[in-house]
N, C-alpha and C positions, 0 to 999 in steps of 0.2 A: 845513305842508301834508301832507295824507294822500293817497298815490297808490293807485289801484286795482291789483289783481294783474296785470291785463293790461298796464298802463302800466309797472309795475315790471319785468315780463318784457321789454318792449320796450327799456327803458333798459339792462337787463343785457346784452341782445344787442348794443346799440349800443356799450357799453363793451368787450365782448369783441372786437367787430369792429375796434376801434381798436388792439388789441394786435398786436405783430409776428407774422406768420404766420397771423393769423385774417382771411383775406380774403373768405371765403364761408361764411356760416352758414345759407344757405338749405337747408331740409330736402330731402334727396334723394328724388326721385319714383321709386317702383318702376318698373322697366322690364319690359315684357312679354318673356318668353322662351318660345318654342314648343317643344313636344315631341310627337312622333307616337307613337301606340300602335296596333299592328295586332293585332286580335283574331281568332283562329281558332276558329270554332264547329263544326268538323267532326270534329276528332280528340280522342280521349280514351283513357285506359288503364283496364283493369279491375284487380281485386285481384291478378291473376296477372301484371300488367305487359304484357298483350297489347293491341295497338292496336285501338280500335274507331272506325270511320268513319261519320260522319253525312252527310246530303245537303248540297249547296252552297246558297248563297243567304242565309246568316245572318251572314257575316263582316262586320266593320266596321273602319274606320280612324278613330280618335278623335284630334282635335287639341286639345291641352291647353296652357294658359298656366301655367308654373311660376315665372315671374319676378315677377309682381305680388305674390303671397303664396306664398313657397316651401313653407309648411306646409299650404296649402289650394289645390291645383291647381284650375283652372277650365276646364271644357269650352268650347272655342271653336266646335267643330263636330264632327259625326259623319257619315261617308260610308259607304254600303253598298257595300263593295268586297271582292273575294275576297282571301284571304291564307292562309298556311299556316305551321305551326310547324316544318315540315321545313326544316332548314338553320339557319345562324347567325342570331341575332336582329338582323341588320344589313341586311335587305333593304329599307331605306327610308332616306331622307335629306332634309334641309331645306337649301335654298340659303343662303349666308351672309347675305343680306339679308332672309330669311324671305319671299321672293316666291313660291317654288314648293316643292313636295314631290314626291319620286319614291318610288313604292312598287311593288316587284316581286312578282308572284304566282308562286311556284315550282311548285306542284302543284295539279291539279284532282282532284276525286273523281268517278269515273264508275261506272255499274253495268254489270256484264257477267255474264250467266248467273245473275242473282239475287244476285250478290255485288258489294260495292263495292271499288274499288281506286283507288290514286293514279296519275296519269299527269302527265308534265311539261306545264306551261303555258309560254307565251312572252310574256305580257303585262306591260307596265310602265305604271302609271298616273301621270299628271301632274296634280297638284292645285294649283289657284290659291289661295294663302294670303292674297291681298290682299282677297278678297271676304268679306262677312259674311252667312252662314257660308262657310267655304271650300268650293269646288266642284271637281268633276272637270272638267279642261280638255281632256285628250287621253288616248288609249290607244295606246301604241306596241307594235309587234311586235319583240322582240329575240331572243336565243337561247333554246334549250330549258332550262327549269328555272332561270330567273334567280334569283339568291340575293343574297349580300352585295354591296353597292354603295357607291360613294363619289363625292362631288362635290369638285372642287378648291377651293382657298381663294378664287380669284377668281370662282368661281361660273359659269364658262363651259364647263366640261367635266365629264362624269360617266363613270364606268366601272361596268359591271355584270358580275359573275361568273356565267357560264352553266354550271351543273354538268353537265347532260346533253349539252351540246354541246362540252365541253372548250375553252371560248373565253371571251373578254372582249369585251363590246360597248362601243364608244366612242360617246358621245353629245355633240353640241354643244348648249349652252344659250345662246340669244340672246334676251334679254328673257323673254317667256313661251313662246317656241317651243323645243321640244326635238326634235332630229333625230338619228336613227341615222346615223353617218357612216363607221363602220368596224367590223370584227370581227377580233380578234387570236386566232389559233390558239395554244393553250397546251399541247397534247399530252397533258394529263391533266385530270381534273376539278378545277375550282377552286371553292371555297366562298365566298370573300370576296376583295375587292380594295380597297386603301386607298392614296390619294394621300399623298405626303409633303407637309409644309406649303409647301415652295417650288414644288410642282407639277411638278417635273422628273423625279420617279420615282413609281412605284407598286409596292406589294407585293401579290402574289396568293397566297392560301393554297391550295396543292395538297393537298387533304384526303387522298385515298387514297394518295398517294405520300410523305406526311410531309415535304413541302418547302415553302419559301417562294420563289416566283419573283420576280425583279426585272424590272420593266418600265421602259423609258426613255420619257420624255414630252418631245417637242419641239414646242411649239405644240399642234396638234391631232393630231400623228402619235405614235402609241403603238406601241412596238416591244418584242418579247420576243427577247432575244439568247441565250436558253438558259442564263442564269445562275440557278442554284437554290441555296438554302441549306438545310442539313439541320436541320429543327426537331425538336420532340418528336413523339410518335405522334399522328396525326390532328389536325393544326393546323386549327382551325375558324374562327378569328377572328384578326384582326391590327389593331393600332392603333399610333400613333406619338406621340412627345412633341412639344409645340409648337415646340421648337427644332430638330426634325428630326434629332437626334443618335441617338435610340434608337427601335427598334420592339419591340413585345411581341406574342407570339402566345399564344393559348389553345389548348394542346395537349390536346384532349379525351380521348385515350387509348383510346377504344373506339367509333369510328365514330358519334359523336353520342349516346352513352349512358354511364351509369355501369357499372362492373364490379367495384367494391370495391378497385381499385388506386389508389395515389396518382398524380396527374398533375402536369404542369408548365406554367409560363409560360416560354417561351424569350425570351432577351434578345438582340437584334440590334444590333450597333454599325454604324450607317449611315455613320459618318465614316471607318471603316476602308477601306482600299483593297486588295482588294475588301471590301465589307461582309460580316460574318460573325456567326454565333451565338457569343457570348462567355460566356454563363451560362444556367443554368436554375434556376428557383425552384419548389420543390415547393409546390403550393397545395391539393390535395385531389382528391377523386374526381369527375371529369367537369366541368372548367371549360368553359363555353360562352360566356356573355356576357363581354365585356372592354371596359374603357373607361379611357382615360388622362384625368386631370383637366386642365382648361384651364390650371391653374397649372404643370403639368409636374412637380409634386413628388410626386404620388401616382397610383396606378392601382388598379383593382379587377378581380378575376376572380370571376365568378359561378359557383358550384359546385352541380351537380345533386344530389350526395349520395344518389343512388339514389331520389329522391323520386317518380319515375314508374315504378320497377321493381316487380317482384313483392314483395308484402308479406311473403312467406316468405323472400326473399333475405337473406343475412347482412348485406349492405351497405345494406339499405333504411332510409331515414329519412323521417319524415313531411315534414320541411321541408329545403329547401336552405339555402345560406349565401352570404355574400360575404366574400372575403378581400381585405384592404387591403394594397397594396404601396407601400413607400416608395422613391422615386427620388431618389438623391443622386449627381448627376453621371451616371456610367455604371454605378453600383452600384445594383442593385435588391434589396431585402430584404423578407421577409414581415413584416407588422405584425400586426394582430389580425384575428379572424374574427367575424362577426356572423351568427347564424342568422336567416333571414327566413321565408318561407312555402313552399308547395308548388310545386316545379318552377320556380325562378326562371330567367328568360331574359335579357331586356335590362336594361342599366344605363345611366343618363344622369346626368351631373353638371350642377349648376347652373352658370351662366356664371362665377360667382365661385369655384367649387370648394368651396363650403361645405356643399352638400347633395348627396345621392345618391338617385336614384329607381330602385327595382328592381321589375320586373314579375313577379308570381307567377302563372304560368299556371293552376295548379289552383285557386287561391283567388280568381281574377278580381280582383286588386287590386294596388296599388303600395305597397310599403314605403318610407317616407321616413326616411333616415338622415342624420346630421350628422357633419361632420368636426371633431374636437376635437384640435387639434395634429396628432399622428401616430396618432390613434386614431379609428376609426369607431364612432359610438355611435347607438343607437336614439333617435328623437325621440318614440316612442309614437304617431306619426301614420301613417295610411295613407289610401289613396284608392280607393274602389270603382269598378271599371270596368264598362262595358256588356257585356264578354265576357272571353274568356281571352287575356291579352296574350302573343302569340307573339314580338313584336319591338317594340323601342323605340329611338328616336333623337332627340336634341335638335338644336337649331340648331348648325351647325358652327362651332367656335371655332378650330380649327387643322388 
């Protein structure tokens, strides 16, 4: 008897299924994973590195699916919402169940005496991700110049760092309803705030005072007991490992810009009593984006490398880069560096930690990198965006 190929394949699968340990040979169906990209169409830099401001009204927030095909992101929806590159690329977040997205707008552009200037905004957009396409659900008023923000692992509380108000806004999330319930005075300007995985603490980056503030979280009550840790110069961004044992900070070094000097990532031991900075890892000139892998074994620092500076500056480079960090227990070491494109900002890991997406502001695209062991490698793939990616955030994994 002669069997057809399809029959032979079925018989082979049946035989394998009968072997010990082979209990499920059903092909894995790719799972959707959402990523937010906020595009700022107002700000640019000329060849002398001087900021040029355009009118408002052209910014967008794009919702992408990076899970179904990691090498070919798919646009799920695009919303016409204001956004700005000023501040860390973490002014947006997705709830753990991919129900809602929060996007803060830090600055607006206004005209005064024939000249444009930036002024603090106070709006936070709530986006419904359950509809096709996603839609704007609500607009809240928070503090002045809302910047980096974070949602806890249970998805019922969010924190927003208000740079111009020296405060942190506390938001309740109940279903699709988001409510401002408290404001915590910080004493200094804070650029970003990040929950720990257990939701009992949060870390706030005190950008101009070069410190990381510890917040206590008890249910919906968030308290600042004046406990600060000395980070590197100008800590712009902070992230934590999935086990909650370490926090990392991107110490920008020059108030949000490159200056030709090397800068660091500070390593904070959160298990120590009290928590403290235990190490610093040199990464390059101007780390801004920062992301810890969902596996907890790696992190990346996104390096400006002078890519928006004056082209005559000795530290100018056409392209920025990404530095991979290896995490082994509480030891963090520098691995390799990959050059990406102009003015990289946000970085997002895939849910399995195998791929990394980096938004290049100047080139209006996303570079897709792959993790090979302890080495970050180019895939040769990129994704063109509708505008200039000022911030990016994936679905929260820890």
